[in-house]
A tleap script that builds the chain and sets N, CA, C and O, in Angstrom:
source leaprc.protein.ff14SB
mol = sequence {
  NMET SER ASN ALA THR ALA ILE GLN ILE ALA
  THR ASP ALA ILE VAL VAL ALA ILE LYS LEU
  ALA GLY PRO ALA LEU ILE ILE SER LEU VAL
  VAL GLY VAL PHE VAL SER ILE ILE GLN THR
  VAL THR SER ILE GLN GLU MET THR LEU THR
  PHE VAL PRO LYS LEU ILE GLY VAL ALA LEU
  ILE ILE VAL ILE GLY GLY GLY TRP MET LEU
  ALA GLU LEU THR SER TRP VAL GLU GLU LEU
  TRP GLY SER ILE PRO VAL LEU CTHR
}
set mol.1.N position { 43.603 -35.655 23.867 }
set mol.1.CA position { 43.435 -35.437 25.284 }
set mol.1.C position { 43.049 -36.771 25.921 }
set mol.1.O position { 42.160 -37.476 25.443 }
set mol.2.N position { 43.730 -37.091 26.995 }
set mol.2.CA position { 43.472 -38.366 27.667 }
set mol.2.C position { 42.325 -38.230 28.672 }
set mol.2.O position { 41.883 -37.130 29.006 }
set mol.3.N position { 41.874 -39.366 29.126 }
set mol.3.CA position { 40.809 -39.373 30.131 }
set mol.3.C position { 41.264 -38.706 31.425 }
set mol.3.O position { 40.484 -38.008 32.072 }
set mol.4.N position { 42.502 -38.914 31.799 }
set mol.4.CA position { 43.026 -38.323 33.028 }
set mol.4.C position { 43.043 -36.802 32.944 }
set mol.4.O position { 42.745 -36.118 33.923 }
set mol.5.N position { 43.389 -36.278 31.778 }
set mol.5.CA position { 43.400 -34.827 31.597 }
set mol.5.C position { 41.991 -34.255 31.683 }
set mol.5.O position { 41.777 -33.216 32.308 }
set mol.6.N position { 41.037 -34.925 31.062 }
set mol.6.CA position { 39.647 -34.463 31.113 }
set mol.6.C position { 39.115 -34.508 32.538 }
set mol.6.O position { 38.404 -33.599 32.966 }
set mol.7.N position { 39.452 -35.552 33.266 }
set mol.7.CA position { 39.016 -35.657 34.653 }
set mol.7.C position { 39.664 -34.569 35.499 }
set mol.7.O position { 39.018 -34.003 36.381 }
set mol.8.N position { 40.930 -34.273 35.240 }
set mol.8.CA position { 41.619 -33.221 35.991 }
set mol.8.C position { 40.992 -31.854 35.716 }
set mol.8.O position { 40.819 -31.061 36.641 }
set mol.9.N position { 40.654 -31.571 34.472 }
set mol.9.CA position { 40.007 -30.297 34.125 }
set mol.9.C position { 38.647 -30.204 34.808 }
set mol.9.O position { 38.306 -29.156 35.358 }
set mol.10.N position { 37.873 -31.271 34.782 }
set mol.10.CA position { 36.558 -31.273 35.424 }
set mol.10.C position { 36.689 -31.104 36.938 }
set mol.10.O position { 35.911 -30.378 37.557 }
set mol.11.N position { 37.666 -31.769 37.523 }
set mol.11.CA position { 37.893 -31.647 38.958 }
set mol.11.C position { 38.269 -30.216 39.332 }
set mol.11.O position { 37.755 -29.670 40.309 }
set mol.12.N position { 39.165 -29.612 38.555 }
set mol.12.CA position { 39.549 -28.228 38.807 }
set mol.12.C position { 38.355 -27.288 38.675 }
set mol.12.O position { 38.221 -26.344 39.453 }
set mol.13.N position { 37.491 -27.540 37.698 }
set mol.13.CA position { 36.306 -26.705 37.511 }
set mol.13.C position { 35.367 -26.823 38.707 }
set mol.13.O position { 34.801 -25.824 39.151 }
set mol.14.N position { 35.197 -28.024 39.227 }
set mol.14.CA position { 34.335 -28.227 40.394 }
set mol.14.C position { 34.920 -27.547 41.620 }
set mol.14.O position { 34.187 -26.945 42.405 }
set mol.15.N position { 36.227 -27.637 41.792 }
set mol.15.CA position { 36.878 -26.996 42.939 }
set mol.15.C position { 36.713 -25.478 42.870 }
set mol.15.O position { 36.412 -24.835 43.876 }
set mol.16.N position { 36.911 -24.910 41.685 }
set mol.16.CA position { 36.748 -23.465 41.524 }
set mol.16.C position { 35.295 -23.068 41.783 }
set mol.16.O position { 35.042 -22.049 42.426 }
set mol.17.N position { 34.350 -23.848 41.299 }
set mol.17.CA position { 32.928 -23.543 41.523 }
set mol.17.C position { 32.592 -23.591 43.012 }
set mol.17.O position { 31.842 -22.748 43.503 }
set mol.18.N position { 33.132 -24.555 43.721 }
set mol.18.CA position { 32.882 -24.649 45.160 }
set mol.18.C position { 33.516 -23.475 45.891 }
set mol.18.O position { 32.908 -22.908 46.799 }
set mol.19.N position { 34.732 -23.106 45.503 }
set mol.19.CA position { 35.393 -21.972 46.135 }
set mol.19.C position { 34.633 -20.674 45.905 }
set mol.19.O position { 34.581 -19.822 46.792 }
set mol.20.N position { 34.042 -20.515 44.724 }
set mol.20.CA position { 33.334 -19.275 44.412 }
set mol.20.C position { 31.938 -19.251 45.033 }
set mol.20.O position { 31.497 -18.205 45.508 }
set mol.21.N position { 31.245 -20.376 45.038 }
set mol.21.CA position { 29.879 -20.405 45.557 }
set mol.21.C position { 29.829 -20.635 47.067 }
set mol.21.O position { 28.837 -20.298 47.714 }
set mol.22.N position { 30.875 -21.196 47.619 }
set mol.22.CA position { 30.891 -21.539 49.038 }
set mol.22.C position { 30.567 -20.403 49.988 }
set mol.22.O position { 29.675 -20.548 50.824 }
set mol.23.N position { 31.260 -19.276 49.891 }
set mol.23.CA position { 30.970 -18.182 50.834 }
set mol.23.C position { 29.521 -17.693 50.771 }
set mol.23.O position { 28.910 -17.444 51.810 }
set mol.24.N position { 28.973 -17.555 49.581 }
set mol.24.CA position { 27.587 -17.094 49.446 }
set mol.24.C position { 26.615 -18.127 50.014 }
set mol.24.O position { 25.641 -17.762 50.673 }
set mol.25.N position { 26.871 -19.408 49.765 }
set mol.25.CA position { 25.993 -20.448 50.292 }
set mol.25.C position { 26.080 -20.546 51.814 }
set mol.25.O position { 25.070 -20.761 52.483 }
set mol.26.N position { 27.272 -20.391 52.351 }
set mol.26.CA position { 27.441 -20.469 53.802 }
set mol.26.C position { 26.746 -19.304 54.487 }
set mol.26.O position { 26.056 -19.505 55.487 }
set mol.27.N position { 26.911 -18.087 53.970 }
set mol.27.CA position { 26.254 -16.939 54.601 }
set mol.27.C position { 24.739 -17.054 54.469 }
set mol.27.O position { 24.008 -16.676 55.385 }
set mol.28.N position { 24.266 -17.569 53.345 }
set mol.28.CA position { 22.833 -17.772 53.165 }
set mol.28.C position { 22.309 -18.787 54.176 }
set mol.28.O position { 21.226 -18.604 54.733 }
set mol.29.N position { 23.055 -19.840 54.415 }
set mol.29.CA position { 22.671 -20.850 55.399 }
set mol.29.C position { 22.645 -20.265 56.803 }
set mol.29.O position { 21.689 -20.482 57.548 }
set mol.30.N position { 23.676 -19.535 57.166 }
set mol.30.CA position { 23.759 -18.954 58.511 }
set mol.30.C position { 22.624 -17.960 58.741 }
set mol.30.O position { 21.970 -17.994 59.783 }
set mol.31.N position { 22.390 -17.080 57.776 }
set mol.31.CA position { 21.311 -16.099 57.910 }
set mol.31.C position { 19.960 -16.813 57.980 }
set mol.31.O position { 19.103 -16.427 58.775 }
set mol.32.N position { 19.762 -17.836 57.168 }
set mol.32.CA position { 18.508 -18.585 57.188 }
set mol.32.C position { 18.246 -19.246 58.525 }
set mol.32.O position { 17.122 -19.209 59.026 }
set mol.33.N position { 19.274 -19.853 59.113 }
set mol.33.CA position { 19.119 -20.493 60.426 }
set mol.33.C position { 18.825 -19.437 61.487 }
set mol.33.O position { 17.962 -19.638 62.342 }
set mol.34.N position { 19.532 -18.321 61.435 }
set mol.34.CA position { 19.318 -17.248 62.409 }
set mol.34.C position { 17.893 -16.697 62.329 }
set mol.34.O position { 17.239 -16.512 63.355 }
set mol.35.N position { 17.421 -16.437 61.125 }
set mol.35.CA position { 16.057 -15.925 60.947 }
set mol.35.C position { 15.042 -16.979 61.371 }
set mol.35.O position { 14.012 -16.636 61.952 }
set mol.36.N position { 15.304 -18.234 61.097 }
set mol.36.CA position { 14.392 -19.300 61.518 }
set mol.36.C position { 14.297 -19.384 63.037 }
set mol.36.O position { 13.217 -19.598 63.587 }
set mol.37.N position { 15.416 -19.216 63.701 }
set mol.37.CA position { 15.402 -19.226 65.166 }
set mol.37.C position { 14.580 -18.049 65.689 }
set mol.37.O position { 13.793 -18.209 66.622 }
set mol.38.N position { 14.756 -16.879 65.098 }
set mol.38.CA position { 13.980 -15.709 65.506 }
set mol.38.C position { 12.496 -15.939 65.227 }
set mol.38.O position { 11.652 -15.577 66.047 }
set mol.39.N position { 12.171 -16.531 64.093 }
set mol.39.CA position { 10.773 -16.826 63.778 }
set mol.39.C position { 10.177 -17.814 64.776 }
set mol.39.O position { 9.015 -17.680 65.160 }
set mol.40.N position { 10.951 -18.792 65.192 }
set mol.40.CA position { 10.461 -19.777 66.148 }
set mol.40.C position { 10.219 -19.135 67.505 }
set mol.40.O position { 9.209 -19.407 68.155 }
set mol.41.N position { 11.138 -18.290 67.930 }
set mol.41.CA position { 11.018 -17.652 69.238 }
set mol.41.C position { 9.832 -16.687 69.264 }
set mol.41.O position { 9.104 -16.623 70.255 }
set mol.42.N position { 9.640 -15.946 68.188 }
set mol.42.CA position { 8.577 -14.937 68.160 }
set mol.42.C position { 7.263 -15.458 67.585 }
set mol.42.O position { 6.279 -14.720 67.531 }
set mol.43.N position { 7.236 -16.701 67.161 }
set mol.43.CA position { 6.043 -17.332 66.575 }
set mol.43.C position { 5.551 -16.627 65.312 }
set mol.43.O position { 4.358 -16.643 65.010 }
set mol.44.N position { 6.468 -16.014 64.582 }
set mol.44.CA position { 6.135 -15.417 63.284 }
set mol.44.C position { 6.334 -16.501 62.236 }
set mol.44.O position { 7.419 -17.077 62.151 }
set mol.45.N position { 5.332 -16.788 61.450 }
set mol.45.CA position { 5.415 -17.856 60.468 }
set mol.45.C position { 5.299 -17.314 59.047 }
set mol.45.O position { 4.552 -17.860 58.235 }
set mol.46.N position { 6.010 -16.276 58.750 }
set mol.46.CA position { 6.004 -15.684 57.416 }
set mol.46.C position { 7.130 -16.325 56.599 }
set mol.46.O position { 8.299 -16.196 56.963 }
set mol.47.N position { 6.801 -17.004 55.518 }
set mol.47.CA position { 7.790 -17.733 54.721 }
set mol.47.C position { 8.714 -16.802 53.939 }
set mol.47.O position { 9.861 -17.156 53.666 }
set mol.48.N position { 8.229 -15.632 53.581 }
set mol.48.CA position { 9.043 -14.727 52.764 }
set mol.48.C position { 9.977 -13.864 53.602 }
set mol.48.O position { 10.759 -13.092 53.047 }
set mol.49.N position { 9.913 -13.975 54.913 }
set mol.49.CA position { 10.729 -13.144 55.787 }
set mol.49.C position { 12.223 -13.438 55.642 }
set mol.49.O position { 13.039 -12.542 55.859 }
set mol.50.N position { 12.595 -14.642 55.288 }
set mol.50.CA position { 14.013 -14.987 55.189 }
set mol.50.C position { 14.650 -14.497 53.899 }
set mol.50.O position { 15.876 -14.433 53.806 }
set mol.51.N position { 13.847 -14.152 52.908 }
set mol.51.CA position { 14.407 -13.812 51.602 }
set mol.51.C position { 15.267 -12.554 51.642 }
set mol.51.O position { 16.393 -12.569 51.145 }
set mol.52.N position { 14.768 -11.480 52.215 }
set mol.52.CA position { 15.488 -10.203 52.198 }
set mol.52.C position { 16.798 -10.276 52.985 }
set mol.52.O position { 17.820 -9.822 52.470 }
set mol.53.N position { 16.825 -10.828 54.222 }
set mol.53.CA position { 18.122 -10.932 54.908 }
set mol.53.C position { 19.141 -11.788 54.157 }
set mol.53.O position { 20.330 -11.467 54.135 }
set mol.54.N position { 18.671 -12.887 53.537 }
set mol.54.CA position { 19.591 -13.715 52.755 }
set mol.54.C position { 20.123 -12.938 51.560 }
set mol.54.O position { 21.311 -13.013 51.248 }
set mol.55.N position { 19.258 -12.199 50.895 }
set mol.55.CA position { 19.671 -11.396 49.746 }
set mol.55.C position { 20.702 -10.352 50.151 }
set mol.55.O position { 21.690 -10.144 49.447 }
set mol.56.N position { 20.476 -9.702 51.275 }
set mol.56.CA position { 21.430 -8.701 51.766 }
set mol.56.C position { 22.761 -9.362 52.125 }
set mol.56.O position { 23.825 -8.834 51.802 }
set mol.57.N position { 22.703 -10.509 52.788 }
set mol.57.CA position { 23.933 -11.212 53.166 }
set mol.57.C position { 24.744 -11.650 51.961 }
set mol.57.O position { 25.962 -11.473 51.936 }
set mol.58.N position { 24.089 -12.215 50.969 }
set mol.58.CA position { 24.795 -12.655 49.759 }
set mol.58.C position { 25.340 -11.448 48.988 }
set mol.58.O position { 26.442 -11.505 48.441 }
set mol.59.N position { 24.572 -10.361 48.947 }
set mol.59.CA position { 25.054 -9.147 48.274 }
set mol.59.C position { 26.298 -8.596 48.971 }
set mol.59.O position { 27.232 -8.148 48.306 }
set mol.60.N position { 26.318 -8.626 50.294 }
set mol.60.CA position { 27.504 -8.169 51.026 }
set mol.60.C position { 28.711 -9.052 50.741 }
set mol.60.O position { 29.827 -8.557 50.584 }
set mol.61.N position { 28.484 -10.352 50.676 }
set mol.61.CA position { 29.589 -11.264 50.360 }
set mol.61.C position { 30.135 -10.982 48.965 }
set mol.61.O position { 31.348 -11.000 48.754 }
set mol.62.N position { 29.253 -10.725 48.026 }
set mol.62.CA position { 29.700 -10.434 46.664 }
set mol.62.C position { 30.452 -9.104 46.613 }
set mol.62.O position { 31.462 -8.987 45.920 }
set mol.63.N position { 29.962 -8.107 47.345 }
set mol.63.CA position { 30.649 -6.807 47.371 }
set mol.63.C position { 32.016 -6.938 48.030 }
set mol.63.O position { 33.006 -6.402 47.532 }
set mol.64.N position { 32.068 -7.652 49.148 }
set mol.64.CA position { 33.332 -7.788 49.886 }
set mol.64.C position { 34.306 -8.713 49.163 }
set mol.64.O position { 35.486 -8.387 49.037 }
set mol.65.N position { 33.830 -9.856 48.687 }
set mol.65.CA position { 34.725 -10.847 48.095 }
set mol.65.C position { 34.676 -10.936 46.592 }
set mol.65.O position { 35.271 -11.842 46.009 }
set mol.66.N position { 33.979 -10.017 45.947 }
set mol.66.CA position { 33.830 -10.081 44.496 }
set mol.66.C position { 35.146 -9.993 43.746 }
set mol.66.O position { 35.339 -10.679 42.742 }
set mol.67.N position { 36.050 -9.157 44.225 }
set mol.67.CA position { 37.361 -9.038 43.580 }
set mol.67.C position { 38.143 -10.334 43.655 }
set mol.67.O position { 38.772 -10.752 42.683 }
set mol.68.N position { 38.098 -10.969 44.829 }
set mol.68.CA position { 38.786 -12.245 44.989 }
set mol.68.C position { 38.149 -13.307 44.098 }
set mol.68.O position { 38.851 -14.092 43.460 }
set mol.69.N position { 36.808 -13.329 44.055 }
set mol.69.CA position { 36.114 -14.306 43.223 }
set mol.69.C position { 36.472 -14.138 41.756 }
set mol.69.O position { 36.728 -15.120 41.059 }
set mol.70.N position { 36.491 -12.910 41.291 }
set mol.70.CA position { 36.842 -12.639 39.903 }
set mol.70.C position { 38.288 -13.019 39.615 }
set mol.70.O position { 38.590 -13.549 38.546 }
set mol.71.N position { 39.184 -12.751 40.563 }
set mol.71.CA position { 40.598 -13.107 40.385 }
set mol.71.C position { 40.770 -14.625 40.316 }
set mol.71.O position { 41.542 -15.123 39.497 }
set mol.72.N position { 40.060 -15.357 41.164 }
set mol.72.CA position { 40.139 -16.822 41.143 }
set mol.72.C position { 39.642 -17.382 39.815 }
set mol.72.O position { 40.283 -18.245 39.217 }
set mol.73.N position { 38.505 -16.888 39.364 }
set mol.73.CA position { 37.937 -17.371 38.107 }
set mol.73.C position { 38.831 -17.012 36.927 }
set mol.73.O position { 39.055 -17.838 36.041 }
set mol.74.N position { 39.336 -15.799 36.911 }
set mol.74.CA position { 40.223 -15.365 35.828 }
set mol.74.C position { 41.502 -16.186 35.801 }
set mol.74.O position { 41.983 -16.565 34.733 }
set mol.75.N position { 42.044 -16.454 36.969 }
set mol.75.CA position { 43.271 -17.246 37.056 }
set mol.75.C position { 43.049 -18.656 36.510 }
set mol.75.O position { 43.879 -19.175 35.764 }
set mol.76.N position { 41.932 -19.268 36.884 }
set mol.76.CA position { 41.649 -20.627 36.410 }
set mol.76.C position { 41.426 -20.645 34.900 }
set mol.76.O position { 41.916 -21.541 34.213 }
set mol.77.N position { 40.694 -19.667 34.383 }
set mol.77.CA position { 40.432 -19.622 32.936 }
set mol.77.C position { 41.726 -19.381 32.163 }
set mol.77.O position { 41.948 -19.998 31.121 }
set mol.78.N position { 42.578 -18.491 32.663 }
set mol.78.CA position { 43.858 -18.252 31.986 }
set mol.78.C position { 44.722 -19.510 31.984 }
set mol.78.O position { 45.381 -19.815 30.990 }
set mol.79.N position { 44.717 -20.239 33.103 }
set mol.79.CA position { 45.472 -21.493 33.171 }
set mol.79.C position { 44.908 -22.519 32.191 }
set mol.79.O position { 45.660 -23.231 31.525 }
set mol.80.N position { 43.572 -22.589 32.109 }
set mol.80.CA position { 42.930 -23.517 31.185 }
set mol.80.C position { 43.244 -23.166 29.728 }
set mol.80.O position { 43.584 -24.042 28.934 }
set mol.81.N position { 43.128 -21.886 29.386 }
set mol.81.CA position { 43.419 -21.450 28.014 }
set mol.81.C position { 44.893 -21.647 27.686 }
set mol.81.O position { 45.245 -21.958 26.548 }
set mol.82.N position { 45.757 -21.465 28.687 }
set mol.82.CA position { 47.186 -21.681 28.449 }
set mol.82.C position { 47.541 -23.129 28.215 }
set mol.82.O position { 48.549 -23.430 27.576 }
set mol.83.N position { 46.715 -24.039 28.728 }
set mol.83.CA position { 47.008 -25.460 28.567 }
set mol.83.C position { 46.406 -26.047 27.288 }
set mol.83.O position { 46.628 -27.221 26.993 }
set mol.84.N position { 45.659 -25.265 26.535 }
set mol.84.CA position { 45.029 -25.777 25.324 }
set mol.84.C position { 46.035 -26.315 24.302 }
set mol.84.O position { 45.790 -27.378 23.732 }
set mol.85.N position { 47.153 -25.631 24.045 }
set mol.85.CA position { 48.082 -26.169 23.032 }
set mol.85.C position { 48.662 -27.550 23.361 }
set mol.85.O position { 48.985 -28.312 22.450 }
set mol.86.N position { 48.796 -27.876 24.632 }
set mol.86.CA position { 49.367 -29.176 24.987 }
set mol.86.C position { 48.314 -30.250 25.153 }
set mol.86.O position { 48.657 -31.405 25.406 }
set mol.87.N position { 47.034 -29.906 25.019 }
set mol.87.CA position { 45.967 -30.891 25.172 }
set mol.87.C position { 45.789 -31.771 23.957 }
set mol.87.O position { 45.298 -32.893 24.079 }
set mol.88.N position { 46.171 -31.295 22.795 }
set mol.88.CA position { 45.937 -32.059 21.567 }
set mol.88.C position { 46.945 -33.150 21.348 }
set mol.88.O position { 46.867 -33.871 20.353 }
savepdb mol mol.pdb
quit
């Protein structure tokens, strides 16, 4: 296996990881900013208040997009396993 092939596999793995984690991280960020704005407006300074809305948001993303996430990961793994014979 050449250096270029190893770099390509690592790059593909990073891209798949970003595609899978991106939606959950984005919704967590949006919910966190929204709750922070509400906390600022209402002067509530409870640090644990953001945890439950973020958890609910990420759970919804996983429920809604879980099939797509699993399909993306499965597709990448099948492609990787299929390329094993030509790597040597």
